[in-house]
FIBAVEX-980849 format. One line per 8 residues: number of its first residue (from 0); their letters; for each residue x negated, y, z negated of N, C-alpha, C, O, CB. Coordinates in Angstrom, 1 decimal, decimal comma. Glycine has a CB too. Layout:
# residues N
NUM = A = X Y Z X Y Z X Y Z X Y Z X Y Z; ...
END
This chain:
# residues 128
0 = XXXXXXXX = -0,4 -30,3 57,3 -0,6 -29,1 56,5 -2,2 -28,4 56,3 -3,1 -28,6 55,5 -0,1 -29,6 55,1; -2,3 -27,7 57,2 -4,1 -27,0 57,3 -4,9 -27,0 56,0 -4,3 -27,4 55,0 -4,2 -25,2 57,7; -5,9 -26,7 56,0 -6,4 -26,2 54,9 -6,5 -24,5 54,5 -7,2 -24,0 53,7 -7,5 -26,9 54,8; -5,6 -23,9 55,5 -5,3 -22,5 55,2 -4,7 -22,3 54,5 -4,8 -21,7 53,4 -5,0 -21,9 55,8; -3,5 -22,9 55,4 -2,4 -22,9 54,5 -1,6 -23,4 53,2 -0,4 -23,2 52,9 -1,9 -23,0 55,0; -2,7 -24,6 52,6 -2,9 -25,2 51,5 -3,5 -24,1 50,4 -3,2 -24,3 49,2 -3,7 -26,4 51,7; -4,4 -23,0 50,8 -5,1 -22,2 50,1 -4,6 -20,9 49,8 -5,1 -20,2 48,9 -6,2 -22,2 50,6; -3,5 -20,4 50,5 -2,1 -19,6 50,8 -1,9 -19,6 49,3 -2,6 -18,9 48,6 -0,8 -20,4 51,9
8 = XXXXXXXX = -0,9 -20,3 48,9 -0,2 -20,0 47,8 -1,0 -20,8 46,7 -0,3 -21,0 45,6 1,2 -20,4 48,0; -2,0 -21,1 46,7 -3,2 -20,9 45,5 -3,8 -19,6 45,4 -4,4 -19,3 44,4 -4,4 -21,9 45,7; -3,6 -18,7 46,5 -4,6 -17,0 46,1 -3,8 -16,4 46,2 -4,0 -15,2 46,1 -5,8 -16,1 47,1; -2,0 -17,0 46,3 -0,9 -16,0 45,6 -0,4 -16,2 43,8 0,2 -15,5 43,0 0,7 -16,2 46,6; -0,9 -17,7 43,7 -1,0 -17,5 42,3 -2,2 -17,1 41,4 -2,0 -16,7 40,3 -0,7 -18,4 41,8; -3,2 -17,2 42,0 -4,2 -16,3 41,1 -3,5 -15,3 41,0 -2,9 -15,1 40,0 -5,6 -16,0 41,7; -3,5 -14,2 42,2 -3,4 -12,8 42,3 -1,9 -12,5 41,0 -1,6 -11,4 40,5 -3,1 -12,3 44,2; -1,2 -13,8 40,8 -0,1 -13,5 39,5 -0,6 -13,4 38,2 -0,1 -12,7 37,3 0,8 -14,5 39,2
16 = XXXXXXXX = -1,4 -14,1 38,2 -2,3 -14,2 36,6 -2,4 -13,4 36,1 -2,2 -13,4 34,8 -3,4 -14,5 36,4; -3,0 -12,0 37,0 -3,5 -10,4 36,0 -2,2 -9,9 35,9 -2,0 -9,5 34,8 -4,7 -9,1 36,9; -1,4 -9,9 36,7 0,2 -9,2 36,7 0,9 -10,0 35,7 1,4 -9,3 34,9 1,1 -9,5 38,4; 1,1 -11,4 35,3 1,4 -11,9 34,2 0,5 -11,5 32,8 1,2 -11,0 31,9 1,3 -13,4 34,6; -0,6 -11,6 32,6 -1,8 -10,9 31,8 -0,7 -9,5 31,5 -0,2 -9,4 30,4 -3,7 -10,4 33,0; -0,5 -8,7 32,4 -0,7 -7,4 32,1 1,1 -6,9 31,3 1,4 -6,0 30,5 -1,2 -6,7 33,7; 1,7 -7,9 32,1 3,7 -8,1 31,4 3,4 -8,6 30,1 3,7 -7,8 29,2 5,0 -9,7 32,3; 3,0 -9,5 30,0 2,8 -10,1 28,6 2,0 -9,0 27,5 2,3 -9,0 26,3 1,9 -11,6 28,9
24 = XXXXXXXX = 1,1 -8,3 28,1 0,0 -7,2 26,7 1,4 -5,9 27,0 1,6 -5,0 26,2 -2,6 -6,4 27,5; 1,9 -5,9 27,9 3,2 -4,8 26,8 4,0 -5,2 26,8 4,8 -4,3 26,7 3,7 -3,3 27,1; 4,7 -6,2 26,9 6,0 -6,9 25,8 5,2 -6,9 24,8 5,9 -6,7 23,9 6,9 -8,6 26,1; 4,2 -7,1 24,4 4,1 -7,3 23,2 3,4 -5,8 22,2 3,4 -5,4 21,0 3,1 -8,8 23,1; 3,1 -5,2 23,3 2,8 -3,6 22,7 4,1 -3,0 22,6 4,2 -2,0 21,9 1,9 -2,6 23,8; 5,4 -3,5 23,1 6,3 -3,0 23,2 7,5 -3,6 22,0 8,6 -3,0 21,7 6,5 -3,1 24,6; 7,0 -4,9 21,3 7,6 -5,7 19,8 7,8 -4,7 18,8 7,0 -3,8 18,6 6,4 -6,8 19,1; 8,7 -4,9 18,3 9,5 -4,2 16,7 8,2 -4,5 15,7 7,8 -5,6 15,6 11,3 -5,4 15,8
32 = XXXXXXXX = 7,5 -3,5 15,1 7,2 -3,4 14,0 8,1 -4,5 12,9 9,3 -4,5 12,6 7,2 -1,9 13,9; 6,9 -5,5 12,3 8,0 -6,4 11,5 8,2 -5,6 10,2 7,4 -4,9 9,8 7,3 -8,0 11,1; 9,1 -5,7 9,8 9,7 -5,5 8,2 8,4 -5,4 7,4 7,5 -6,0 8,0 10,7 -6,9 7,5; 8,1 -4,8 6,5 7,2 -4,2 5,4 7,7 -4,7 4,0 7,4 -4,1 3,0 7,2 -2,7 5,4; 8,6 -6,0 4,1 9,1 -6,5 2,6 7,8 -6,8 2,1 7,6 -5,8 1,3 10,1 -8,0 2,5; 6,7 -7,6 2,1 5,9 -7,5 1,4 4,9 -6,4 0,4 4,4 -6,5 -0,7 5,5 -8,0 1,9; 4,9 -5,5 1,3 4,9 -4,2 0,8 5,3 -4,0 -0,2 4,9 -4,0 -1,4 5,4 -3,5 1,4; 6,8 -3,5 0,5 7,6 -2,8 -0,6 8,0 -3,7 -2,2 8,4 -3,2 -3,2 9,2 -2,4 0,2
40 = XXXXXXXX = 7,7 -5,0 -1,9 7,5 -5,6 -3,5 6,6 -5,2 -4,3 6,8 -4,7 -5,5 7,1 -6,9 -3,5; 5,4 -5,5 -3,4 4,4 -4,7 -4,0 4,3 -3,3 -4,3 3,7 -2,9 -5,4 3,5 -4,9 -3,3; 5,0 -2,3 -3,5 5,1 -0,8 -4,4 5,9 -0,6 -5,6 5,7 0,1 -6,6 5,7 0,3 -3,5; 7,1 -1,5 -5,2 7,8 -1,6 -6,5 7,2 -2,1 -7,8 7,2 -1,3 -8,7 8,8 -2,3 -6,3; 6,7 -3,0 -7,9 6,3 -3,7 -9,0 4,9 -3,0 -9,5 4,4 -3,1 -10,6 6,1 -5,2 -8,6; 4,4 -2,3 -8,5 3,4 -1,4 -8,9 4,1 -0,1 -9,6 3,5 0,4 -10,5 2,4 -0,9 -7,6; 5,1 0,4 -9,4 5,6 1,8 -9,9 6,4 1,2 -11,3 6,5 1,9 -12,3 6,8 2,6 -8,5; 7,0 -0,3 -11,2 7,8 -0,8 -12,8 6,4 -1,1 -13,7 6,4 -0,9 -14,9 8,9 -2,6 -12,6
48 = XXXXXXXX = 5,3 -1,6 -12,9 4,4 -1,7 -14,4 3,7 -0,5 -14,7 3,0 -0,3 -15,7 3,1 -2,8 -14,4; 4,0 0,5 -13,5 3,2 2,2 -14,2 4,0 2,7 -15,5 3,5 3,0 -16,5 3,4 3,6 -12,9; 5,5 2,7 -15,1 6,3 3,7 -15,7 6,1 3,2 -17,1 5,9 4,2 -17,9 7,9 3,7 -15,1; 6,2 2,1 -17,7 6,1 2,2 -19,2 4,3 3,1 -19,9 4,1 3,7 -21,0 6,2 0,2 -19,6; 3,5 2,6 -18,9 2,2 2,9 -19,5 1,9 4,2 -19,1 1,0 4,8 -19,8 1,2 1,9 -19,2; 2,4 4,9 -18,1 1,9 6,3 -17,6 2,7 7,4 -17,5 2,5 8,5 -17,1 1,4 6,2 -16,3; 4,4 6,8 -18,3 5,3 7,6 -18,1 4,7 9,3 -18,7 4,9 10,3 -18,1 6,5 7,0 -18,9; 3,9 8,9 -20,1 3,6 10,1 -20,7 2,4 10,6 -20,3 2,3 11,9 -20,1 3,7 10,1 -22,0
56 = XXXXXXXX = 1,3 9,8 -20,1 -0,3 10,3 -19,9 -0,4 10,7 -18,2 -1,4 11,4 -18,0 -1,5 8,9 -20,3; 0,3 10,5 -17,3 0,2 10,8 -16,3 1,9 10,9 -15,2 2,2 10,2 -14,3 -0,9 9,7 -16,2; 2,4 11,9 -15,6 3,7 11,9 -15,0 4,1 12,6 -13,4 4,9 12,4 -12,6 4,4 12,5 -16,1; 2,8 13,8 -13,7 2,7 14,0 -11,9 3,0 12,8 -11,0 3,9 12,9 -10,2 1,0 14,3 -11,4; 2,5 11,9 -11,1 1,0 11,2 -10,5 2,8 9,7 -10,7 3,3 9,2 -9,7 -1,3 11,2 -12,1; 3,2 9,5 -11,7 4,2 8,4 -11,4 5,7 9,0 -11,0 6,5 8,3 -10,5 4,3 7,3 -12,7; 6,0 10,0 -11,2 6,8 10,9 -10,2 6,8 10,7 -9,0 7,9 10,5 -8,4 6,5 12,2 -10,1; 5,6 10,7 -8,4 5,0 10,6 -6,9 5,2 9,2 -6,6 5,9 9,1 -5,6 3,4 11,0 -6,8
64 = XXXXXXXX = 4,8 8,4 -7,0 4,7 7,0 -6,9 6,8 7,0 -7,0 7,1 6,8 -5,8 3,4 6,2 -8,4; 7,5 7,1 -7,4 8,7 6,8 -7,8 9,6 7,2 -6,4 10,5 6,5 -6,0 9,0 7,6 -9,3; 9,2 8,3 -6,0 9,6 9,4 -5,0 9,2 8,7 -4,0 10,0 8,3 -3,1 9,1 10,9 -5,1; 7,9 8,4 -3,9 7,9 7,6 -2,1 8,2 6,3 -2,4 9,2 6,2 -1,7 6,2 7,5 -1,1; 8,2 5,4 -2,9 8,9 4,2 -3,6 10,6 4,3 -3,1 11,2 3,5 -2,4 8,7 4,4 -5,6; 10,9 4,9 -3,4 12,2 5,5 -3,0 12,8 5,8 -2,1 13,8 5,3 -1,6 12,5 6,3 -3,3; 11,8 6,8 -1,5 11,6 7,2 0,4 11,4 6,2 1,0 12,2 5,7 1,9 10,3 8,0 1,0; 10,4 5,7 0,6 10,0 3,9 1,7 11,8 2,9 1,6 12,3 2,3 2,5 7,9 2,3 0,3
72 = XXXXXXXX = 12,3 3,0 0,6 13,5 2,0 0,6 14,2 2,6 1,4 14,8 1,7 2,0 14,2 1,8 -0,7; 14,5 3,7 1,6 15,4 4,9 2,7 15,0 4,3 4,1 15,7 3,8 4,9 14,8 6,8 2,6; 13,3 4,5 4,1 13,2 4,3 5,4 13,3 2,7 5,8 13,5 2,6 7,0 11,9 4,9 5,7; 13,3 1,7 5,0 13,5 0,4 5,4 14,9 0,3 5,2 15,0 -0,9 4,9 12,8 -0,7 4,7; 15,9 0,8 5,3 17,4 0,7 5,1 17,6 1,1 6,7 18,4 0,5 7,4 18,2 1,9 3,8; 16,7 2,2 7,1 17,0 3,1 8,7 16,0 2,2 9,5 15,9 2,6 10,7 16,4 5,1 8,7; 15,3 0,9 9,1 14,6 0,3 10,2 13,6 0,7 10,4 12,8 0,0 11,0 15,1 0,4 11,3; 13,2 1,9 9,9 11,9 2,7 10,4 10,9 2,2 9,4 10,7 2,7 8,3 12,0 4,4 10,4
80 = XXXXXXXX = 10,2 0,8 10,0 9,3 -0,1 9,1 7,8 0,7 9,0 7,2 0,8 7,9 9,0 -1,8 10,0; 7,5 1,2 10,3 6,1 2,3 9,9 6,3 3,0 8,9 5,3 2,9 8,2 5,7 3,5 11,0; 7,1 3,6 8,3 7,1 4,5 7,6 7,3 4,4 6,4 7,0 5,2 5,5 7,7 5,2 7,9; 7,9 3,2 6,4 8,4 2,8 5,3 7,2 1,8 4,1 7,2 1,7 2,9 9,8 1,9 6,0; 6,3 1,3 5,4 5,0 0,6 4,9 4,3 1,6 4,9 3,3 0,9 4,6 4,3 -0,7 5,6; 3,9 2,3 5,0 3,4 4,0 4,8 3,4 4,1 3,1 2,6 3,9 2,3 4,7 5,5 5,6; 4,8 4,5 2,9 5,1 5,0 1,9 5,4 4,1 1,0 5,8 4,6 0,0 5,8 5,9 2,0; 5,5 2,8 1,0 5,4 1,8 0,0 4,1 1,4 -0,4 4,0 0,6 -1,3 6,1 0,8 0,4
88 = XXXXXXXX = 2,6 2,1 0,4 2,0 1,4 0,2 1,1 2,8 -0,7 0,4 2,6 -1,7 1,7 0,7 1,5; 1,5 4,2 0,2 1,0 5,5 -1,0 1,7 5,3 -2,2 1,1 5,4 -3,2 1,5 7,3 -0,5; 3,0 4,8 -2,3 3,6 4,9 -3,7 3,0 3,9 -4,6 3,1 4,0 -5,9 5,0 4,7 -3,7; 2,3 2,8 -3,9 1,6 1,3 -4,8 0,2 2,2 -5,5 -0,1 2,2 -6,7 0,7 -0,5 -3,2; -0,5 2,9 -4,6 -1,7 3,7 -4,7 -1,5 5,3 -6,1 -2,4 5,6 -7,0 -1,9 4,5 -2,7; -0,3 5,7 -5,9 0,0 6,6 -6,9 0,4 6,4 -8,5 0,5 7,3 -9,4 0,9 7,1 -6,3; 0,7 4,8 -8,6 1,4 4,2 -9,4 -0,2 3,5 -10,0 -0,4 3,7 -11,2 2,8 3,2 -8,7; -0,8 2,9 -9,4 -1,9 2,4 -9,6 -2,7 4,1 -10,2 -2,7 4,1 -11,4 -2,5 1,4 -7,9
96 = XXXXXXXX = -3,0 4,8 -9,9 -3,4 6,0 -10,4 -3,1 6,5 -11,3 -4,0 7,1 -12,0 -3,2 6,7 -9,9; -1,7 6,4 -11,7 -1,1 6,8 -12,8 -1,6 5,9 -13,9 -1,8 6,5 -15,0 0,3 7,0 -12,5; -1,7 5,0 -13,9 -1,9 3,3 -14,7 -3,5 3,8 -15,1 -3,6 4,3 -16,2 -1,9 1,4 -13,2; -4,6 3,7 -14,2 -5,4 4,4 -14,4 -6,0 5,6 -15,0 -7,1 5,5 -15,7 -5,5 4,4 -14,0; -5,5 6,7 -14,9 -5,0 7,9 -15,4 -4,6 7,8 -17,3 -5,1 8,4 -18,2 -3,6 8,1 -14,5; -3,7 7,0 -17,4 -2,9 6,8 -18,2 -4,2 6,2 -19,4 -4,4 6,7 -20,5 -1,6 5,8 -17,6; -5,0 5,1 -18,9 -5,8 4,1 -19,4 -6,8 5,2 -20,0 -7,2 5,1 -21,2 -6,5 3,0 -18,2; -7,1 6,1 -19,3 -8,3 7,0 -19,2 -7,9 7,9 -20,8 -8,5 7,9 -21,9 -8,2 8,1 -17,4
104 = XXXXXXXX = -6,9 8,6 -20,5 -6,5 9,2 -21,8 -6,3 8,4 -23,2 -6,5 8,9 -24,2 -5,4 9,8 -21,5; -5,7 7,0 -23,1 -5,8 6,7 -23,8 -6,7 6,3 -24,6 -6,5 6,4 -25,8 -5,3 6,5 -23,7; -8,3 5,5 -24,0 -9,5 5,3 -24,0 -10,3 6,9 -24,9 -11,1 6,9 -25,9 -10,0 5,0 -22,4; -9,9 7,9 -24,3 -10,1 9,1 -24,7 -10,0 9,2 -26,3 -10,7 9,2 -27,2 -9,2 9,9 -23,9; -8,5 9,4 -26,0 -8,2 9,2 -27,6 -8,8 8,5 -28,9 -9,2 8,9 -30,0 -7,2 8,7 -27,6; -8,6 6,8 -28,0 -9,9 5,8 -29,2 -11,3 6,5 -29,6 -11,9 6,3 -30,7 -10,6 4,1 -28,4; -11,8 7,2 -28,6 -12,8 7,2 -28,7 -13,1 8,5 -29,8 -14,0 8,6 -30,6 -13,3 7,1 -27,4; -11,9 9,3 -29,5 -12,1 10,4 -30,5 -11,7 9,9 -32,2 -12,0 10,3 -33,4 -11,0 11,7 -29,8
112 = XXXXXXXX = -10,8 8,9 -31,6 -10,4 8,6 -33,2 -11,6 7,7 -34,1 -11,5 7,4 -35,3 -8,9 7,7 -33,1; -13,0 7,1 -33,1 -14,0 6,6 -33,2 -14,9 7,0 -34,0 -15,3 6,5 -35,0 -14,3 6,5 -32,4; -15,3 8,7 -33,0 -16,0 9,7 -33,4 -15,6 10,2 -34,3 -16,5 10,7 -35,0 -16,2 10,5 -32,8; -14,2 10,3 -34,9 -13,9 10,8 -36,4 -14,3 9,9 -37,4 -15,1 10,3 -38,3 -12,4 11,1 -36,6; -14,0 9,0 -37,6 -14,4 7,9 -38,3 -15,9 7,8 -38,5 -16,4 7,4 -39,6 -13,9 6,6 -37,6; -16,4 8,0 -37,8 -18,0 7,9 -37,6 -18,4 8,9 -38,7 -19,0 8,7 -39,8 -18,7 8,4 -36,1; -17,9 10,3 -38,0 -18,2 11,6 -39,0 -17,8 11,9 -40,4 -18,4 12,7 -41,0 -17,7 12,6 -38,4; -16,4 11,0 -41,0 -16,3 10,8 -42,2 -17,6 9,7 -42,7 -18,3 10,1 -43,6 -14,9 10,3 -42,3
120 = XXXXXXXX = -17,8 8,4 -42,2 -18,4 8,0 -42,6 -19,8 8,5 -43,0 -20,2 8,2 -44,1 -18,2 7,3 -42,1; -20,4 9,3 -42,2 -21,5 10,1 -42,0 -21,6 11,3 -43,9 -22,4 11,6 -44,7 -21,1 11,1 -40,1; -20,3 11,6 -43,6 -19,7 12,9 -44,6 -20,2 12,3 -45,9 -21,0 12,7 -46,7 -17,7 13,4 -44,6; -19,6 11,1 -45,9 -19,2 10,3 -47,4 -20,9 9,9 -47,7 -21,3 9,8 -48,8 -17,9 8,5 -47,2; -21,6 9,7 -46,5 -23,0 8,9 -47,2 -23,9 9,9 -47,5 -24,9 9,8 -48,3 -23,8 7,8 -46,2; -23,3 11,4 -46,6 -24,0 12,5 -47,3 -23,8 12,7 -49,0 -24,7 12,4 -49,8 -23,6 13,8 -46,5; -22,9 13,0 -49,4 -22,5 13,0 -50,9 -22,8 12,2 -51,7 -22,4 12,5 -52,8 -21,5 13,0 -51,1; -23,4 11,2 -51,6 -23,8 10,1 -52,3 -25,1 10,3 -52,5 -25,8 9,5 -53,1 -23,4 8,9 -51,7
END
């Protein structure tokens, strides 16, 4: 076998490498989105955690979180994993917002009570 004949198969293999890399890239791009099980679990937990604390103080945000986690579950059942992931993440954010607003309202009430107590003490001090 001559040297030219031996390099011909090697050149053919070298030309196949870019083709193989391109095919691999295309196949990985077409791979299905993994199921967002963790995101759904975190979203559900956030909504459950916010349900007690924020039910009265942040009903709009809590309702939004509940709606989004319900829609995320439906999207998951339909295997629309991208939509399920997005909705679960949004539900978690809405539930966290509801909790924060609830804490803010409760803190405002506590502050008002402390201020009222201080006012009452000042009134007592001025009477004596």
